[in-house]
C-alpha positions in Angstrom: -48.7 4.8 77.0 -50.6 6.4 74.1 -54.4 6.4 74.3 -56.6 4.7 71.7 -57.6 8.2 70.4 -54.1 8.9 69.2 -53.9 5.8 67.0 -55.2 6.1 63.4 -58.5 4.4 62.9 -59.2 1.8 60.2 -60.3 4.4 57.7 -57.2 6.5 58.2 -55.0 3.4 57.9 -56.8 2.4 54.7 -56.4 5.9 53.3 -52.7 5.9 54.2 -52.1 2.5 52.6 -53.8 3.7 49.4 -51.7 6.8 49.3 -48.5 4.8 49.7 -49.6 2.4 47.1 -50.4 5.3 44.8 -46.9 6.8 45.4 -45.3 3.5 44.7 -47.3 3.1 41.5 -46.4 6.6 40.4 -42.7 5.9 41.2 -42.8 2.6 39.4 -44.4 4.1 36.3 -41.7 6.8 36.3 -39.0 4.2 36.6 -40.6 2.2 33.8 -40.7 5.3 31.6 -37.0 6.0 32.3 -36.1 2.4 31.6 -38.1 2.5 28.3 -36.4 5.7 27.3 -33.0 4.3 28.1 -33.8 1.2 26.0 -35.0 3.3 23.1 -31.9 5.5 23.3 -29.7 2.5 23.5 -31.3 1.0 20.4 -31.0 4.3 18.6 -27.3 4.6 19.4 -26.8 1.0 18.3 -28.6 1.6 15.0 -26.6 4.8 14.4 -23.4 2.9 15.1 -24.3 0.2 12.6 -25.2 2.8 10.0 -21.9 4.6 10.6 -20.0 1.3 10.3 -21.8 0.3 7.1 -21.1 3.8 5.7 -17.4 3.5 6.6 -17.1 0.1 5.0 -18.8 1.3 1.8 -16.6 4.4 1.8 -13.5 2.3 2.4 -14.4 -0.2 -0.4 -15.2 2.6 -2.8 -12.0 4.5 -2.0 -10.0 1.2 -2.3 -11.3 0.6 -5.9 -8.5 1.1 -8.4 -9.2 1.3 -12.2 -7.9 -1.5 -14.3 -6.4 0.8 -16.9 -4.4 4.0 -16.7 -1.4 6.0 -17.8 2.2 5.1 -17.1 4.4 7.8 -15.5 7.3 9.4 -17.4 9.9 6.8 -17.9 7.2 4.1 -17.6 6.8 1.3 -20.1 4.2 -1.3 -21.2 5.8 -3.9 -18.9 5.0 -1.9 -15.8 8.6 -0.7 -15.2 10.2 2.7 -14.7 13.5 2.9 -16.5 16.4 5.1 -15.4 19.0 6.0 -18.0 21.2 7.9 -15.6 21.1 8.9 -12.0 18.9 11.9 -12.9 17.1 10.9 -16.1 14.5 8.5 -17.2 13.8 6.7 -20.5 12.2 8.9 -23.1 8.7 7.5 -23.0 5.4 9.3 -23.1 1.7 8.4 -23.7 2.2 4.8 -22.5 -1.1 3.3 -21.2 -1.5 0.0 -19.4 -4.6 -2.2 -19.0 -4.8 -5.2 -16.7 -7.1 -6.9 -19.2 -4.0 -7.4 -21.4 -1.7 -8.8 -18.7 -2.3 -12.5 -19.4 -2.8 -15.6 -17.3 -0.4 -16.8 -14.6 1.4 -20.0 -15.6 0.3 -23.3 -13.9 2.8 -24.8 -11.5 4.0 -28.3 -12.4 4.1 -30.5 -9.3 6.3 -29.0 -6.7 8.4 -27.0 -9.2 7.4 -23.4 -9.6 7.3 -22.0 -13.2 10.5 -20.2 -14.2 10.4 -16.4 -14.0 10.1 -14.8 -17.4 9.8 -11.0 -17.0 8.3 -9.5 -20.1 10.5 -7.4 -22.3 13.6 -8.5 -20.5 16.6 -8.6 -22.8 20.3 -8.3 -22.9 21.7 -4.9 -24.1 23.6 -5.0 -27.3 27.4 -4.9 -27.3 28.6 -1.4 -26.4 25.4 -0.4 -24.7 24.7 0.0 -21.0 23.9 -3.3 -19.2 20.2 -3.8 -18.5 19.1 -4.3 -15.0 15.5 -5.1 -14.0 14.8 -4.9 -10.3 11.5 -6.0 -8.8 10.9 -4.4 -5.3 8.2 -3.9 -2.8 8.4 -0.9 -0.5 7.1 -3.0 2.4 9.7 -5.7 1.9 12.5 -6.0 4.5 14.8 -7.8 2.0 14.2 -5.0 -0.5 15.1 -2.5 2.1 18.3 -4.4 2.9 19.1 -4.6 -0.9 18.5 -0.9 -1.4 20.4 0.1 1.7 23.4 -1.9 0.5 23.4 -1.2 -3.2 21.5 2.1 -3.9 24.6 4.2 -4.0 26.4 1.7 -6.2 23.5 1.6 -8.6 23.5 5.4 -8.7 27.2 5.4 -9.5 26.8 2.9 -12.4 23.9 5.0 -13.7 25.9 8.2 -13.5 28.8 6.6 -15.4 26.4 5.3 -18.1 27.3 1.7 -17.4 23.8 0.5 -16.8 20.1 1.2 -17.4 18.0 0.2 -14.5 14.3 -0.6 -14.7 12.4 -0.6 -11.4 9.2 -2.7 -11.3 7.5 -1.6 -8.1 5.1 -4.4 -7.1 2.6 -4.7 -4.3 3.0 -8.3 -3.2 2.7 -7.3 0.5 -0.5 -5.4 0.3 -2.2 -8.5 1.7 -0.5 -7.9 5.0 -1.1 -4.1 5.2 -4.4 -2.6 6.3 -3.5 0.6 4.3 -2.2 -1.0 1.0 1.1 0.5 1.8 2.9 -1.4 -1.0 0.6 0.0 -3.6 0.6 3.5 -2.1 4.4 3.5 -1.9 4.7 2.3 -5.5 2.3 5.0 -6.6 4.4 7.6 -4.8 7.5 6.4 -6.7 5.6 6.7 -9.9 4.5 10.2 -9.0 8.0 11.3 -8.3 9.2 9.7 -11.6 6.6 11.6 -13.5 7.1 15.0 -11.8 10.8 15.1 -10.9 12.9 12.4 -12.5 16.1 13.6 -10.8 14.4 13.0 -7.5 13.6 9.3 -8.2 16.7 7.7 -6.8 17.0 10.0 -3.7 13.3 9.5 -2.9 13.6 5.7 -3.4 16.6 5.5 -1.2 14.9 7.5 1.6 11.7 5.5 1.2 13.4 2.1 1.7 15.5 3.6 4.5 12.3 4.4 6.3 11.3 0.7 6.4 12.3 0.0 10.0 10.0 2.9 11.2 6.9 1.3 9.7 4.3 2.3 7.1 3.6 5.9 6.2 0.4 7.6 5.4 0.0 9.7 2.3 0.9 12.9 4.0 4.2 11.5 5.2 4.9 10.0 1.8 4.3 13.4 0.2 6.5 15.1 2.8 9.3 12.6 2.2 9.0 13.3 -1.6 9.1 17.0 -1.0 12.2 16.6 1.2 13.9 15.0 -1.8 12.9 17.6 -4.3 9.5 16.4 -5.6 6.2 18.2 -4.9 3.7 15.4 -5.6 1.2 15.6 -2.7 -1.9 15.8 -5.0 -0.6 12.8 -7.2 0.0 10.7 -4.0 -3.4 11.6 -2.4 -5.3 10.9 -5.6 -3.5 7.7 -6.3 -2.9 8.9 -9.9 -0.7 5.9 -10.8 -2.4 3.2 -8.8 -3.7 1.6 -12.1 -0.1 1.5 -13.3 0.9 -0.2 -10.0 -2.0 -2.6 -10.2 -0.8 -3.6 -13.7 2.8 -3.9 -12.7 1.9 -6.2 -9.8 -0.4 -8.4 -11.9 2.2 -8.6 -14.7 4.9 -9.7 -12.2 2.6 -12.5 -11.0 1.9 -13.6 -14.6 5.6 -13.5 -15.3 6.1 -15.9 -12.3 8.2 -13.5 -10.2 8.3 -15.4 -7.0 9.4 -12.7 -4.5 11.2 -9.5 -3.9 13.8 -8.4 -4.5 14.3 -10.2 -7.8 17.1 -8.8 -10.0 17.6 -9.6 -13.7 20.9 -8.7 -15.3 21.0 -8.8 -19.0 17.7 -10.7 -19.0 18.8 -13.4 -16.6 17.9 -13.8 -12.9 20.8 -13.0 -10.6 21.7 -16.3 -8.9 22.8 -15.2 -5.5 24.1 -18.7 -4.7 26.4 -18.9 -7.7 27.3 -15.2 -7.7 26.9 -13.8 -4.1 29.0 -10.7 -4.8 26.4 -8.5 -6.6 28.8 -5.6 -7.3 31.5 -7.8 -8.7 29.1 -9.7 -10.9 27.5 -6.6 -12.4 31.0 -5.1 -13.0 31.9 -8.3 -14.9 28.8 -7.9 -17.1 29.7 -4.2 -17.7 33.2 -5.1 -18.7 32.1 -7.9 -20.9 29.6 -5.7 -22.8 32.0 -2.9 -23.6 
């Protein structure tokens, strides 16, 4: 049994308690400082994240702005179309400019009946001339991909034979469902190819629609696909050179009451797939009748 002399006296116990209290106070103060530092760092990180997000949104909004007016590509016209006069040549147009301020106002729907489609500058070719085809397509449209997959080669054959002139109006109806505005970017790529390498337009268009099942492409992939089909247009695609033209084409199609894609007009009249389900036979009839 320990003697009383080995036990700490009251003064020693008091001193020990004070020392422990001091150690606990120092430890608590250190913990509080660390906690405060972590809170400050957390706030700083959150603020930096918000700043980065705001900057990204501003950058995205600015980069997404497209001018209301601009130049049409070679073969482009004031209606927003790109006209092929053969499988390798475009209409002889140059210096055409478009401005969305001139596009007009969409027609008002009467009850449940949508207004009739009236594509601007649509007309029948004169007797003895190639039949006029106007084709509204959207590169992000599954039905357009099906149409092009089925008929692109036949259209090229008609063009090579001089039987038709084909005006493609590449719209961006489906941008609303794309986080990257793929319809507009794809239409811009088509305009870039038309402007730089007319002979590559049809091969690139065919390849672009054939890619549909694989999903959207970024600009680099679009440029590579164009290069694979004979057109070096990477800068034009990246800059969005013809995005104003695409913007006009899309707006004009809405004003002209084009209800969807593909919409095909033959000799100025909408192809009625119910009445004439065989597209090739129907166009061949028009070609024969116009000779």
